[in-house]
Structures are given as structure tokens and as C-alpha cells.
C-alpha positions in Angstrom: 106.8 137.6 92.7 103.2 136.8 93.5 101.0 135.9 90.5 97.3 136.4 90.4 94.9 133.5 90.8 94.5 131.4 87.6 90.8 131.6 87.9 91.0 135.3 87.1 93.2 134.9 84.0 91.9 134.8 80.5 92.5 131.0 80.2 90.5 130.0 83.3 87.5 129.0 81.2 89.4 125.8 80.5 88.6 124.7 84.0 84.9 125.2 83.7 84.2 121.5 83.6 86.5 120.8 86.5 85.2 123.0 89.2 85.1 126.6 90.4 88.5 128.1 91.3 90.2 124.9 90.8 93.8 126.1 90.8 95.6 128.7 92.8 99.0 130.4 92.8 101.0 130.6 96.0 103.9 133.0 95.6 107.1 132.9 93.6 105.2 131.9 90.4 104.8 128.3 91.6 101.4 126.7 90.9 99.8 124.7 93.7 96.3 123.3 94.3 94.2 125.3 96.7 94.0 124.6 100.4 91.9 121.4 99.7 94.2 119.4 97.6 91.7 116.6 97.1 89.0 118.6 95.4 89.1 116.6 92.3 88.2 113.5 94.4 85.3 115.3 95.9 84.0 116.4 92.5 84.3 112.9 91.1 82.5 111.4 94.1 79.8 114.0 93.8 79.2 113.0 90.2 78.7 109.4 91.3 76.6 110.3 94.3 74.3 112.4 92.2 73.3 109.2 90.4 72.7 107.4 93.8 69.1 108.0 95.1 69.0 108.9 98.7 67.0 110.9 101.1 69.8 111.1 103.6 72.3 113.8 104.5 75.5 114.0 102.5 78.3 114.5 105.0 81.9 115.5 104.2 84.1 115.1 107.3 87.3 117.0 107.0 90.5 116.3 108.8 92.4 119.5 109.0 92.4 123.3 108.9 92.8 123.4 105.1 89.3 122.2 104.6 88.0 124.7 107.2 89.7 127.6 105.4 88.0 126.6 102.2 84.6 125.9 103.6 82.7 128.6 101.7 84.5 127.6 98.5 83.7 123.9 99.1 80.1 124.6 99.7 79.8 126.3 96.3 81.9 123.8 94.5 80.6 120.5 95.9 77.1 121.8 96.6 76.7 122.5 92.9 77.2 118.8 92.1 74.7 117.7 94.8 71.8 120.1 94.2 69.3 117.2 94.2 70.1 116.1 97.7 68.2 117.3 100.7 71.1 118.5 102.8 74.8 119.0 102.6 77.0 119.1 105.7 80.6 120.1 106.1 82.4 119.3 109.3 86.0 119.5 110.5 87.4 117.4 113.3 90.9 118.9 113.4 92.2 119.7 116.8 92.1 123.5 116.1 88.5 123.3 115.0 87.4 121.2 118.0 88.6 123.9 120.3 87.0 126.8 118.4 83.9 125.2 116.9 82.6 122.7 119.4 79.0 123.8 118.8 79.4 123.0 115.1 80.7 119.5 115.8 77.8 118.8 118.2 75.2 120.0 115.7 76.7 117.9 112.9 77.1 114.8 115.1 73.4 115.0 116.1 72.1 115.5 112.6 74.3 113.0 110.8 73.9 110.3 113.5 70.2 110.4 113.3 69.8 110.6 109.5 72.8 109.3 107.6 75.5 106.7 107.0 79.1 107.6 106.0 81.9 105.3 105.1 85.4 106.4 104.0 87.6 103.9 102.0 91.2 104.5 101.2 92.2 102.3 98.3 91.0 101.1 95.0 90.3 97.6 93.7 93.3 95.6 92.3 95.7 98.4 93.2 94.4 100.8 90.5 96.6 103.7 91.6 99.7 101.5 91.6 98.9 100.3 88.0 98.5 104.0 87.0 101.9 104.9 88.4 103.5 101.9 86.7 102.0 103.0 83.4 102.9 106.6 83.4 105.6 107.1 86.2 108.6 106.3 84.1 107.3 108.4 81.2 107.0 111.4 83.6 110.5 110.8 85.0 111.9 110.9 81.5 110.5 114.3 80.6 113.3 116.7 79.9 112.0 119.3 77.5 108.8 121.0 76.6 108.6 118.8 73.5 108.7 115.8 75.8 105.9 117.3 77.9 103.8 117.9 74.7 104.2 114.3 73.8 103.2 113.1 77.3 100.1 115.3 77.3 99.1 113.9 73.9 99.6 110.4 75.3 97.4 110.9 78.4 94.7 112.6 76.3 94.5 110.1 73.5 95.8 106.8 74.7 95.2 106.4 78.5 91.9 105.3 80.0 90.6 103.0 82.6 91.0 99.9 80.5 94.6 100.6 79.7 95.4 101.2 83.4 93.6 98.1 84.4 95.6 96.0 82.0 99.0 97.3 83.2 101.1 94.7 84.9 102.6 95.5 88.3 106.3 94.7 89.0 105.2 92.7 92.0 101.9 91.0 92.9 100.2 92.9 95.6 97.3 90.5 95.7 93.6 91.3 95.6 92.4 93.4 98.5 89.0 92.4 99.9 86.5 95.0 98.7 85.2 95.2 102.3 88.5 96.2 103.7 89.3 99.8 104.7 93.1 100.0 104.0 96.1 101.9 102.9 97.6 100.3 99.7 101.1 100.4 101.1 100.2 98.4 104.3 97.0 96.6 103.5 96.1 97.0 107.1 92.9 98.6 108.3 89.3 98.3 109.3 87.2 95.3 108.2 83.6 95.6 107.2 83.1 92.1 108.5 83.3 93.5 112.0 80.5 95.8 111.2 78.5 93.1 109.4 79.0 90.9 112.5 76.9 93.3 114.4 73.9 92.1 112.3 72.3 95.5 112.4 70.5 97.3 109.5 72.4 100.0 107.7 71.6 102.7 105.3 74.7 103.1 103.2 74.7 106.0 100.8 77.9 108.1 101.0 81.4 107.2 100.2 84.0 109.9 100.6 87.7 109.9 100.0 89.7 112.7 101.7 93.2 111.7 102.6 93.6 109.1 99.8 97.0 109.5 98.2 95.4 107.6 95.3 97.4 109.3 92.6 99.3 111.7 94.8 102.8 110.4 94.2 102.4 110.3 90.5 100.9 113.8 90.5 103.8 115.2 92.5 106.3 113.9 89.9 104.2 115.4 87.1 103.9 118.8 88.7 107.6 119.0 89.6 108.4 118.4 86.0 105.9 120.9 84.9 107.2 123.6 87.3 110.8 122.9 86.3 109.9 123.4 82.6 108.1 126.5 83.4 111.2 128.0 85.0 113.7 126.6 82.5 111.8 127.4 79.3 109.5 130.3 80.1 109.1 131.3 76.4 108.1 127.8 75.4 106.2 126.8 78.5 103.8 129.8 78.5 101.1 130.2 81.1 98.6 129.1 78.5 100.5 125.9 77.8 101.1 125.4 81.5 97.4 125.6 82.3 96.6 123.4 79.3 98.9 120.7 80.7 97.3 120.9 84.1 93.8 120.8 82.6 94.7 117.6 80.7 96.1 116.0 83.8 93.1 116.7 86.0 90.6 115.7 83.4 92.2 112.3 83.5 92.4 112.2 87.3 88.7 113.1 87.5 87.8 110.2 85.3 90.0 107.8 87.4 88.6 109.1 90.7 85.1 108.8 89.4 85.8 105.1 88.6 87.2 104.6 92.1 84.3 106.4 93.7 81.8 104.2 91.9 83.7 101.2 93.2 83.5 102.5 96.7 79.7 102.9 96.5 79.2 99.6 94.8 81.2 97.8 97.4 79.4 99.6 100.2 76.0 98.9 98.9 77.0 95.2 98.4 78.0 95.1 102.1 74.6 96.6 102.9 72.8 93.9 100.9 74.7 91.1 102.7 72.9 91.9 105.9 69.7 92.7 104.1 69.4 96.0 106.0 66.9 98.7 105.2 66.1 100.5 108.5 68.3 103.6 108.9 69.1 103.4 112.6 72.9 103.1 112.5 75.5 105.6 111.5 78.9 104.2 110.5 81.6 106.9 110.9 85.1 106.4 109.6 87.1 109.5 110.4 90.5 109.8 108.9 92.4 112.0 111.3 95.8 113.6 110.6 97.8 115.2 113.3 101.5 115.9 113.9 101.6 115.6 117.6 99.4 114.1 120.3 97.6 111.6 118.1 96.1 109.5 120.9 95.1 112.5 123.0 93.4 114.1 120.0 91.5 110.9 119.2 90.1 110.8 122.8 89.0 114.4 122.5 87.3 113.8 119.2 85.4 110.8 120.3 84.3 112.5 123.5 83.1 115.5 121.6 81.2 113.4 119.1 79.5 111.5 121.8 78.5 114.7 123.6 76.7 115.9 120.5 74.5 112.8 120.0 70.7 113.4 120.6 69.0 111.8 123.6 68.4 108.1 123.3 71.2 107.6 120.8 74.4 105.8 121.7 77.8 105.5 120.0 80.3 102.7 120.4 83.7 102.6 118.6 84.3 99.1 117.3 87.5 99.3 115.3 90.5 101.5 114.7 93.7 101.5 112.6 96.8 103.6 112.6 99.5 104.4 110.0 102.8 106.1 110.8 104.3 108.2 108.1 107.1 109.6 110.2 109.6 108.7 107.6 108.1 111.0 105.0 109.3 114.5 104.0 106.5 115.9 106.2 106.2 113.5 109.1 102.6 112.8 110.1 100.2 110.0 111.3 96.8 108.8 110.3 94.2 107.1 112.3 90.8 105.8 111.1 88.1 104.7 113.6 84.7 103.2 113.0 81.9 103.9 115.4 78.4 102.5 115.4 75.7 104.9 116.3 72.4 103.3 117.3 69.0 104.8 117.7 68.5 103.0 121.0 70.5 102.6 124.1 72.3 99.3 124.6 
């Protein structure tokens, strides 16, 4: 049977510090995140960005219809954390949205290209998410009863923090990833900031946004599967109140971890900015993480063409780097591509 949204239930006040309408039920009494499954990442980054002085536009570039469906909700949720900034933009470059909302894409391209700088990074320093999984993954897999879950929740509330995760040893040495590398932790392939630095152009680097991250996704899926199973097996013990309490504890921790990662992203980006001693805001760096199930290359060409068509007169855009990841082997086959384009205030 369908169950009402959690935010309407008596216990929804527990989510007050996490964000408006944070959780949502989707049929058959199974709990899922809302359409935008990376909202905790957005909130964490917003907390960091709010401490970063800027007069630029804050741009969140979405990659699929989920974000478009939740645009009003996102504006309220994320906007509430960025009230001190001059402007907040939400865009969506999914294939469907390009067809239906070309004007929106053009407007956003024009505004952002002339006023802001955006970088998306897709990993953490020293494989932080891998260390997190190594620390808690086995504990999650060993949960069999509600009592086990209670012990695990107490563990993550009282014993786990950034320092504990950082000290966790990995079963194999992944090596240190260059902070200026845009990469997936499983491939360590991606886009290098040194290509951008080689351009020797001034940058204004303010925003770091993580959308399709997978930072803690695998670990979270294991946790939620266990929680769902206990909810079905032991409904009297795993009440809705306890269920919500467990989720709250989990996402309180994830918010802290994502806030750490978000701070790293911004610190690294500002460091890259300092290396070229740039201060004049005449370049926009766009790193768009595009997810599509078919026609990846064709879609990329459409997206780049549409972005270029929306640039104001006298502004040029040139793509300088691109990386792909094929996840066809996964349960839901899909592909990612990230491209970096330089947008200059003068024709070249």
C-alpha cells in the first residue's frame, strides 16, 4: 500500500536540520530518497559555500529529469542555505529538457558564462569514501536483527567521525590522487586542472558542486537494504519512529562527511586559482556530468551546440577536455561524460 510522505508525519521534525521534505515514500511501504538523491550533498556544499565570499552566480547544473522534477523543491531547499548570495541558478542539461526548455538553457548559459565559474569534482582526497566503506561496510553486512541495527546506530552516532574514517586502512593502496584531478575513484581517469592552468588565463573560482558522485552511495545502499528488510521482517520492533530515527542518524553523518569533502573541493579549486594568480573574472569553467542511457555522443554534441548558441555576443566557448566512464556492467547500465569548456569574454 502507499504510505504518506514522511514529512507529513508526526516525526518529521527530526529532519528539521537536514532539509525540507528530505525523505519520501514511493509505494509498497518502501522508503526512498526523493527524486534528487544527492540532496544531502547539495546541502553540505551550500553550508560550505555560505562561508565563501563571492559576488558571483551560484549555478547548480543538473544532469537528468529527476532534478527538473524537483526544481521548485530544490529552489526552496538549497536557496535557504544560500540566502546571502546575489543569485541562484538551476539548470538541467538532460536530453529531454534540452528539447523542451531550450530558452532556459540559453538564458542560463548567457548569465553564467558572463558572471561565474563552476567546477564539478567527483572524488575525495585520499579515497575518503573507500575508507568510510572499509570502516562500516562489514558492520552493515553483519546486521541481522533490530538489536544489531540499534548497536550500529549507536556506533555511528558516538564513535565515527572524520578522524576515525581518515585513519582507516584500506585493503589495498589506491595511491594519492592529485587534488587537481577530476576523476572517478574507481578509474582514476578524468580531466586535469593542469590543462586549464596551462591556458594561463585568470579565473574566478567560487563554486564546487557534486551531483553524480557515488561518494557514499554503495555503502548507503547496503545500509538502506538492511533497514528495509528489518522493517518488513520485524514491523513491531522496527516501528516507523525507529525507522526514521535510524535514517536521521545516517544522514546526519553523511552530511558531516559531505561537508568535509565539499570544503576540500573548494580549497583545492581556490588553490588552483592562486597558482595562476588570477583575479579577473573573464573565464567560465564548465564541467558538466552528463548521464544518458543511449546516444551519449549525439547528446553531447547537442548539449555543446545549445550552450554555445546561448552565449552573449563577443563571448566564445572552447571545449578543452573530456572524459567518459562506462557503467554498462551495473544493475542499471549507464554512462557518464564530463567535459570542460573555457568561456572567454573576448573572441580568439
